[in-house]
N, C-alpha and C positions, 0 to 999 in steps of 0.2 A: 096873166103875168108874162112879161117878155123874157125869153131865155137868151142870154148873151153868150157868145163864143169868146172866150178869153185866150189870148196868146201868152207866151212866156213873159213878155214885157208888161202884161197887165195882171201879173200874179198877185200884186198887192191889193188890187181891186177885188179879185176873187176871194182873197182871204178876208177882206172887209165884209163881204156878203156872208161868209161863214160865221164871223163874229156877231153879225146881226141876226143869227139864227136861221139863215136861209140855207138852201141846198145847192151845192156846186159839185158837178161830176168831175172826176179827175182821172188822168191816165195812170196805169201801172204797166209793168212788163207783161202782165197776164191779160186782164180785160179792164175796161173802164169801170170805176167804182162811183157810187153815188154818195158824196161826202156830206156829213153833218157833224156838228160838235158832239162828240161822244159823251160829254158831261152835261149836255142840255137836253132834258127829257122832251121838251116841246119840239125841239129841232129834230130829234130822232124819230118822234112820232110822224113827222112830215115825210120821212123816208118811206115808212110803211104805206102811207097814204098815196104818195106819188107812184110807187111801184105796184100798188095793189098786193102787197106782201102780207102773208098771214102773220099775226102779231106774236105767235109762239115760235117763230123762226129766228134764232139769235143772229146777231150781226158781228162781223169781224171788226176789230178795233185796229186802225192803222196808226202806227207811231213812227217818229223820225229817228228814234234812238232807243237803246236798251234802258237807259235811265228812266224814261217815261213809264215803262212797264213796271218798274219797282214801286211806283206810286200806287198801283192797283193790285198787283199779284201778291198772294200771301207770302210766297218765297220764290227765289230763283235758285234752284239747286245747281251744283257745279256742272251737271250734265246739261241742264237747260242753257246755262251760260255758254257752254261749248257749242251747243247747237246754234245759238245766236251768233257766236263768233264766226262759225264756219259758213252759215247759210243766210245770214242777214247782212246787208239788205238782199232780198231775194224772194222767190215764190214759195216760201214755207210759212204757213200759219201754225202757231203753237197754242194749244189750249192749256190754260193754267188755272189753278184754284185761286180765287179772289180773296182779298181782305174783306171782312164783313161790310156790306153796304158800299163797297168801293165804286161800283157802277150801278146805274139804275136798272131795274128789272126789264125795262123796255129795250135795253141793249142786250141783256143776257138771256131773255126769255124766262126770267125768274130762276135761272140756275145759279149755282155757287161757283161757276167757272166762266171764263171768257176766252175768246180766241184773239190772239195778237199777231200782227204782221208788220214788218218794216219793208215796204216795197222798194224794188230796185229801179226807181224812176226819179232822177234828180229833181225834176220839176215838182213832183208830188211831195217829196220830202221837204222841198223849199216851201211849198204851200202849207204843210203841217206846221213847220216852224214859224211861218209868218202869221198863221192863225193863232198859235199859242196854245193849242190843245190837240189831243188825238182825235182822229176822224173815224166814225163808222163808215163802212164802204162796201155795201153789197153791190153786186153788178148793177150798173146804171141802165136798167131796162125794165120793161113791163114784166112783172113776175111771171115765170113759166116760159118766157120766150127765149130764143137764143141770146147768149150774152153778147154785149157790144164790144167790138174791137177797134172801132173808130169813133170819133166825135159825132160823125153823121148818124151812126147807129143810135147813139144816145139821143140826139136831137129828134130823130124819127119817133122814138118811143115817148120821150118826156118833155118835148118842147111845150111851153105854157104851164108846166107843172113845177119847174125848178128855176132857180135864179140864173144859173150859168153852167158852162162846160169849159173846162181847161183843156185845150186841144194840143196834143203832142204827136198827132199822126197815128198811124196804125200801131197796135201793140206788138210786142216782140214774140211772146210765147203763144198767146191766143187761147189758152185754156186756163181756168182758175188755178189758184195756188193749191199745193198739197196741204191738207189739214192733218196735223199730228197731235193726238191727244196725249199730253204729258201729265194729265191729272189722273190717268188710269194707272193701275198697278203695273202693267206692262205697256210701254209706248205703242200706240195703235194709230195707224193711218185710217182716218175716217173718210177722206176724199183724196184720190190720187192726183198728182200734178207733176210738174217738171222736176221736183225733188223726189226721187224714187226711193223705194225700200232699199235697193242696192246702195244708194248714196248714203242712207242713214245707218245701215248695219255696222260699218266699221266703227262708228262712234257709239252706237247704242248697244250693240251686241245682239239684242233681240228686238224685233219689231213685228207686231201683228199687223195684218193688212185685211181690213174688212170694212164693208159699207153696210152696216146693219139696217134693216127696214124698221122704222120706228112706227109704233102703233098710233092710232088716231088720238089717244089721250096723252101720249108721251111727248115730251119736249125734246127736239133733236139737239145734240151738242154742236153740230156743224151743218152748214148749208148742204142741200142735196140729199139729205137722209130721209126726208118725209114727203116732200111735195114734188109735183111735176116740174121738170126743168128742161130748158133748152129746146122746146118744141115749137116748130113752125106750124103754120096752118095746114099744110099738106101732110099726107101720110108718108112717113119715112120708113124705108126698108134698107137693111144692111146687106151688101153683096160681099160674101165671105172671101172670095179669092178671084184670081184672074180667070179661071175656068168658068166660074159662075157668071161672068160678064157676057159670055156667049148666049146662054138662054135669056139672060136679063135684057140684052139688046133685042133679041127676037120678041120678047114680051112687050117692050116699048113700042115696037112697030105695030102691035095689035091694038094699041090704045088710041082712042079718038082725040084725047086731049094731049097737050104737051106734057112731057115728063122731065123733071129735073134730074141731072146726073152730076155727082161729085166724084171724080175719079183721078187717078194719077196720070201724069203725062204719058207714061208707057201704056197704060190701059186705054187712054184716049187714042193714041196714035196707032195701035195695033188692030183697030177694027173700023169699019164704016158704020156710021151712026144713022139711024132713021131720021127723017126730016123733023119729026116732032120731038127729038131729043134736044133739050137745052143743056149743053155741057159746060161745066166749069171745072177748071184744072185745080187739083190739090197740090200740084207741084211734083217733085221727084222723090221726096222722102217724108218721114214722119214729122220733121220739124216744120216744113212748109205746110203739110197737111193740117197740123194743129193750128197754125197761124190762120189758115183759110177756112176751117170748118164752119165756124159760126157765121162768118161773112157770107159764105156760100148759101147756107140755110136762109139767112136774112135776104139775100138777093132773090131767092125763089119766093119768099114771102111777099115780095113786091109784085109778083105776077100771079094774081088770083086764079088765072086759068090753069095753073099747074096744081094738080091734085095729088100727084105722087112724086116722091124724090127717092132716088137710089144713090146710096153712098158706099164707097169702098171701105172695107175693113183693113186694119193693120194688125200685125202680131202684138200680143200683149207683153211687150218687153220695153223697158225704158219709158219714154214719153208715150209709147203706144198704149200703155195701161190707162193713162189719163184720157187720151183720145177716144178709146173704146168705151170708157165709162160715160163720157158725154154723149157719144153717138148712140149707145144703147138706151140711154134715157130719152134722147130725142126720138128714137124709133119705138120706144115702148117695148124694147127687146125683140122687135119683129125683124126677121131675116128673110131675104128673098129666097124662095124655094121654087125651083123649076119643076114644071109639071110633066 
């Protein structure tokens, strides 16, 4: 199968592929998603096949408006409507209870709930409207690998497996949406993102924040709760602060192979790096770091001689919580420890 790159001017052709039951990757403000007709079981199954995604990992349903959600959700409470008014379109995914048989089990993992999002990407909202149905949209990558933030990342992983990619350039946020479970007794963040607990508290009053580990036989309510995610081929270690970069730099010099480094501009400029350090800047703050994290990990994945990657940590405040959530998963919780 040839994978075509679509521009904004070719959006109608991309929508036609979706109506034909094919897969088209689309941009969002967070990462690129792998789109298929959420009402077409055969099309949704292709998503799992193309990604190599476990079949019990439910998919987020992307909509262009709130009205579409009412066709599937059992009810929209006044609080849920306020959430949608305040944060949609945007990087907030909301889990809701479904009407009976509203969506196929291949979308929900057999659960009685589904996750809905209205992305803040005009091109993608236009695509959903042109297609005429909501789109499932997990990250458009090989399952378990760093998420794609450019069309080139998608092409690298999925060319020959999907019909097309709608290209809108690099994504704005760089990490996936916040997943908020509104089907629970107390609103609960199952995956942190750009919409933070502090953002939600004024409206909700009480918000739990947890990423529970799901057992082997349990079905996760949200992506990232059960399976390995965001992992490059090289071993990733987290460098906790500026001081730790001094022994980390010394350790790099002892290695015979090149070592990948993802650090801030300040951290890069304040020291002399060994010749075998391959350094990529995460910019000057958490916003640029989140935008560049997955791209940096992917860049090192293209260099098989790199067996180790060191990545700087950020404080767990605001967007830093989402950044650290993804980084800790990529690193398998491994932190650099100086000897």
